[in-house]
N, C-alpha and C positions, 0 to 999 in steps of 0.2 A: 505495498499499500503505498503510495506515495505520503511522506511527509508535510506537514505543513509547511507552507513557507515560510522562511525567516528571512532578514534583509538586515546587510549592512551599508554603510554609507561611505562616500568619497565626496569631501567638499572642496568648493574653491573657497579662496578667504574672504571674498565678498558675501557668502552667505552664512558663515559662521557666527555672525551676531544674532543669529535666531536661535541657535542652539543644537543639539543634535535631536533631529527627529526621530521621535518614537519609533542517455543510450539511444539509440534510434529504433523507429518504427519498422517493423519488418517490410518488406515490400511485397504486400499480398492484399489483394482481396478481401480475405477473412480477416486479416489485421485490423481492419477499420470496421467494416459491419457488414453484413450479407445483404446483397439485393440494393446495393446503393447504384443509381442509375447511371449508365454508360451511354446514353442517346437522351435527344430530346422528348420529353413526355408528349404523348398525344393530344392532350388538352392544353398543349402550351399556349395557344392563341387566345383563351378565356381569362387567362391571368393577365391581359391587356389591361383589364378593366378592374383588377384586385387592388383596394385601397386599404384592406384591412388585413390582418392576418385572419386567415379561416380552416385552416389546416393544421396549425403550428401555433404554440404559446404566444399568447399576446400582453402586452404590460399591462399592468393593473391601474396605470396611471390615464386620466382622459388624454384621447389623441386627437388632435387638432389637424388643419390643413391651411397651409398657407400658400398664396401665390407670390412668385418671386419672377426676375429677369424675363418680365414679359411675356408670361402664361405658362412657367413649371411649378407644377402644385408639390409641395414638402410636407410630408406627415413631420409631425412633430409632437414632444411632450412638453409642458411647462409644469415644473412643479414647485410650487411656491410655499416656503414653510409662514407660521404665525408672525415673526417677524424677520425681517432681514438685517444682514449686518455685512456690509461690504457687495461686491458687484457680484451679480449671477454669473454660475458657472455653466459653461457652455460644452458639452462632451460630444465627439465625433468619432463615429464609430471606424472600424477597418473595412477593406475592400471584401465586396459582396456581402455585406452585414447589414445591420439592422438596429434600432434603437432597443431591442430588447436584449443584445449583447451588454447591455449597461445595467439590465433590471435588479441585477443581484448589489451594485453598489449605490442607486440612485436614494434609497433608503437611507445609505450609511455617510450620505453627502448632504443631504438636504437640510438638515439642522441649522438653523439661522444662514439659510443661504438657496437662492434660488436656482435650480436646476433644470437646465433647456438640452434635451437631445433630440437631435432630428434624424431621419433618413437622407441620406445625401441625395440628388437626382442619380435616376439610373440604379439605385438600391433600394432594397427593403419595399416598402408599399409608396414611396413618392414615385412622381412620375417618371417613364423613362423612354425619353423621345429617342426616335433613331437619327442620331446626330453623333459629330466628333464630341468624344470626352476629354478634357484635359484636366490638368490639376488646376490650373487658373479657374475653370469653369466652376469646380467645385467648389473653390475660395470664393466665388463670385455669388454663389448660392449662399453660402453661411453669412457675407456680407449682408444680401438682400434679407435674409431671414431676421438678422437681428434690425435692420432697421424698420424692417413691418412691426416689428414686436417695441420698436424705440428702444432699444439697447444700447449705450451709446459706451458703453465699458463693461469688460468682462472678462474673465479669468477661463483659459481653455486646456482641456486636457481632452487626452485618446491617446490610441494603440494602432500601431502599424500604420495604414493609411491615413487613419485619424492622428497618430502622432506627428506622420510627414505634415499634415496640413496645419497642425498647432503651429509648428515653428515657421511654416511659410506664411501664414497669417500674422504670428507676431512680429517678423520680416517686414512683411507689408503694410501692417498696420500698427507700429508700435504704440502709438496715442491711444489705441481703443482696447488692447489687450493689454491687462496688466500684469499677471502671470503666468508662466507657461508649463505644464505637465504633460509631456509625450513619453510614451513607454513602447518599446520595441518600434522606436520609428522607423517606418522604410525610408530609404534615401540615405541611411547610416553607413554608406558604402560608395566607392567609387564607381564612376557608371560602368554598366556592364553592355555593352554594345551587342555583341555576341549574343546574348540570352534573348535581347530585344527582338534579335532577329526569327526569335521562335513565337513571338507573342502576335503576329500579325492576324488582322482583321480577318483575312482569308481561311485563316485556321479555327474559326468560329464553330466549325461543325466538331471540333474535337476539346469543345468545353467541359464534358463531363470529366474525359480523360486527365485534364489539366487541372481542374477544381480538386479530383482525387488525390492528385499527386500533391499538389499544395497543401490539403488538408493533413497528409500526414506528419507535417512538423508545426500544427497549430495548438497540439496538446501532448503533455507528457505522458508516454505511453501506459505510466502506474497511476495517472490519475484516473479516481473513480467514476468521476462522471464524464470519461471521454466519450465510450460508446454512446450515451444518450445524446450528448453534446452533437456528434457528429451524425446520429441518424436526424435530431431536428434539424440541422444546417442543411442536409440534403432535401429534406421535406421541404424546406422554406424555398430552395431552389426551385424546385419542381412547381410550387406554387406560383412562381414569380417569373419564369423562364420565360423572356420574349426576345427578339432580337435586338433591341434597345439596351437591355440588360447584360446579353452578351458582348454587345459592343463597349457598353461602358468599361465590363471587366476585362476583355483585352487592352483595350485603348489605356485605360490608368494603369494596369500592370506594366505594360510597355513603357509608357512615360515614366514610371517610378524606378524601373531598373537602369533607364537610361538617364536618370538624374541624381544627381549629390547633392547633398545638406551643406557638405565640408565648405563650399565657397563662400556662402553666405552666413555661416555660424558664426564669424566673428563680429557680424553686425547686429545679432539679435541679442539686443542689450535687457531684456525683462529678464528680473529672476528666474531662474528655469531650474524643475526637478525632472530629473531623467531617470527612469525607472527599466528595470532590465531583469528577465527570469535567466537564472544562470547554466539553466538547461536548453537556451535559445541559441543555436548558433548556425543557422541557416544563412545562407548569403553573407558569412563573416559580421553576424550581428554584435557579439560580445565585443570583438575587435573595433568594430564600428562607432558601439553607444562610448566607448571610452574613449575615443579620437574625437567624436561630437562634443563630448563634457568638455575635454581639453581645448577645443576652439569656442566655445560659448564662453563669453565674457563672466557671466555670473551664474554659474551651475554648480548642481550636485548632483551626485548619481546615486542610486537606491540599488541594492541588486537583492532581487527576491529569490531565495535558495530552494531548488527542487523545482522550481516552475518553468513552463517553455515560454511560447510566444504569447497565447490569449490569457493574458493576468487578471483581466477581469471575470473570467470563468474560472480559472484554477486558482487562484488566491484574492478572492474578493475582498477580506477584512482587511488583510495586508496593504493590498492596493487603496483601499479605500481610507485607512489609517494614516497613510504615507500623506496621500493627496489633503487630506482634511488637516493635517498639522501642517503642510505647507502653506496652505491659503490662510489658517487661523492666524499664523505668524505677521503673515502681512496684515489682515483684518485688525491684530494688535499693536503692528508698526507702522504707523501713519508716514505717508511717502515710500513705503516700499512696494 
C-alpha cells in the first residue's frame, strides 16, 4: 500500500520570512484496467451537447456557465465562504481533465477564501469548438472568465497543464495574480521537438492509444485509488469525446512539449510555491522543477514523498495543507 505523502521544502531566501510551511507501471492493458476503449465510441456525436456530467461523478458544488471570448461557454464553480480574507483562489486543471479533478481539495481550501474552478475550453463540460487550440487561447479564456466575474486580483494554482498556465499567466499579467502555486507543471523542460512530431492533428484517430500511454504516468501503481480513478477518467473521455476535444488534446500536448518555461521564469516575480511528487519522473519532471525553482526569483519547492503526477488525487490532504499555508502567509503579511 502506498504510504501517505510527506513533504520537505527547499526555499529561496526571499520566502524564508514566512517561516517553514507546515517504480514504473507495467506496459500492459491489464495493468491499467480491463475494457479501456481503444477506439472512438459509437455515440460520440451525442456528446457534442453534453454540458454536465451524466455518467461520471459530478461536483457537489453549484455549476454555472459563462460565455467568454465572443461565444465560448465555460462551466465553472464559484465557492464562497461566509467571510472572505484575501483574493479568490483560481484553480486550473490538467490536460483533458475537468473541475472534478479538484473536488477533494476545494473544501480544504475554501475556509475564508473564495475558490473558482473552471473547465478550460475543449475540456470537461465546457464548449469544444473545432478550432486551433493554443496555450494563449486557454489563458485568454481564464482572463475572460475572471473579467466576467469582476475578479481583478486572484491567487492561481494548478497541476500539469494547469501549472503551466499558472506560471504563464503570472508572467503575462503580474499585477493581476498575487501568488502562484503550480505543481508538476508542464513546460519544466527543454523543448522536445522530436516528441512534438508525434502529436500532429492527423494522428487524432490514435487518441485512445495515446491517452492510454499517458495515463500510465498519472498515478503511483500502489495508490489505492488508481484503478477507480482510471476507470472514471476513461468514462469521462467516452462521454465528452468529440472532434473538438481530440483537437484540443493534440494541439495543447504538442505546444506544451515544444515550449519551455525556463526562458520566462526569471521574469516571474510573484511569490511562488512549486510542488512535486518524488515518484513523478516522466519527461524529466524532477530535474525540471528543481531547475525551474532555481530560475524563479521568489520561489520555494515542496516535495511530496511517495506521490506521482496527480497530486490532487493521490495526496489531497498534503497538497491542500501546503497551498493553504502558503496563501495564508500572504494574507497575514500585507504587501506579499
